N, C-alpha and C positions, 0 to 999 in steps of 0.2 A: 617415200614421197619425193617427187622430182624437185630439183633445185629451181628456184624462181629466177627469172631473168631480171636483174636490177635495172635494166635500161628500157624496159617497156613502160610507156607512159600512156595514161588515159585522160582524156578531157571530160570531166564529169560536170554537168551543168543542170540547172533547174530547167525543166522542159517548158515551163510557162514563161519565165522571165528571161531565159537564156543566159542567166548569170552563172559564172563558174562556181562550183562548189569546191572549196579548198580541202585538199586531203591533208589533214594534219598528221605529222609524224608521231602520233601518240602510240604508246606501247600497249597493244592489245594482244594478249596471248590467244592465238587461234590454234589451239592444240588439236591435232588429229581431225581436222576438218578437211573436206574435199573441195574447198572453195578454189576457184580459179584465181589467177592474179587480178583479173578484172573485178571479180566479185569481192575480193579482199579490198581493193581500192574503193569500191562502192561502200563497203562496210566502214572503212576508215573515214570516208567522206561524210557519212551521215551519223556516225556514232555519237558525236556530241549533241546533235539535235535530237536523236532518239533518246539519249540519256535524259535530256531536259524534259522531254515529253512524257517519260515513263517513271521518273523518280518518285513523284508523289503517289502514283498508282501503286508502285511496288512497296513503298514504305507505309502505306495505309494498313494498319493491323486489323481494321474492322472489315475489310473487303475479303470476300471468299476467294480462295486460291484460283478456282476455275475462272471466275470473273476477272481477276487480276491478269491471268494469262491471256484471256480473250481481249482485254483492253490493251495490253502491251502489244500483242500481235497486230491489233487494229491500228494503233499509233504508228508502228513501224511500216505497215503497208501504206498508210496515208503518206508518209514521208517518201517512200520508194516510188510512189506514183508520179512524183515530180522530178525524178532523176533521169538524166540522159547521159549516155557515154558516147563520146565522139559523134555528137549530133544525132544519136539514135536512141529511141526509147529502149529501156532494158527489157529483156524477155521475161515472160512469166516465170520460167524456171530459174532465172537469175534472181528475180525478186523473192521467190520462195526460198531458195538456198540462203540468201543473205538474211532474210527475215528470221528464219529459224535459228541461224547461228547467232545473230545479233541479240535476239531475245534471251538466249541462254547466257551470253556474255553480260548483258545488262543485269540479269538476276544475280550472277556471280559478283559483279562489280558493286551494285547498289546495296544489296542486303548484307548486313554485317553479322546478324545472328546465324551461326552455322547450322543449328538444327532447323530453323525456319527456312533457310536457304536450301538445305538438303531436301526438305519436304517439298518445297515449291519446284525445285529442279526435277525431282522424281515425277511429280504430276506433269510438269512441262514436257518431259521426255515422252510421256504417255499420250498427251492430248494436243500438243501444240500444232502438229501437222494437220490433224483432223479439224481443229478450229480454223486454221488457215484455209483449208479446202472449202469449208462451209462458207467462210467470208467471200472467197473467190466466186463460189457458185451464186451466192446472193447478189454479188456485184454484177456478174454477167447478166443475171435476170433483170436487174434494175436498168443496166445500160441498154439492153435490148428494148425494154419498154420505153425508155426515154428516146432512143433513136427512132422508134416507130411513131411516137407522138410528135417528135420534131419533124419528121417527114410529112405528116399530115396537117400540122399546125405550126405555131411558133413556139413549140416546145413548152418549157416551164411556164412562160408567160401566159400562154393560152390555158395550160393546165390549171393555173391558179385562177385566172379570170373567168374561164368558161366552165370550171368544175370538171375538167377532163380527168378521168381515172387513169393514173399511171399504173 
């Protein structure tokens, strides 16, 4: 793996509020991943928020493993939707790479029972990318329908008031 340049800096911001997202110098072991420096900075910038959003989900012993993984991926994607780097939205491939790695890191970090952790990680390795792809596909379809309804009407407002089918 190539050595990372310690002098590269990225400005990570919330794309809605334009407020900077502080990249905390937390120690996260990112072993054998192929994340770029920028992707690692994004990961470090959102890790705390992602952990807060997923801890209860992962610790809930009554929730099915696949549902946990789906929920965790969904929470991470929602957080990543608001991230900008150097005043630019991050690409879909960057979001995907960061989401898949951070999900695995969160499972390793949050779950303490080694046998449960091992089982969930095994399932995660098998289904996480597919779950993410399905969510992206559904999101694209919904965004297309919303854009079409916005172009012909006042979007959500008219959809609610006029009973427009999105």
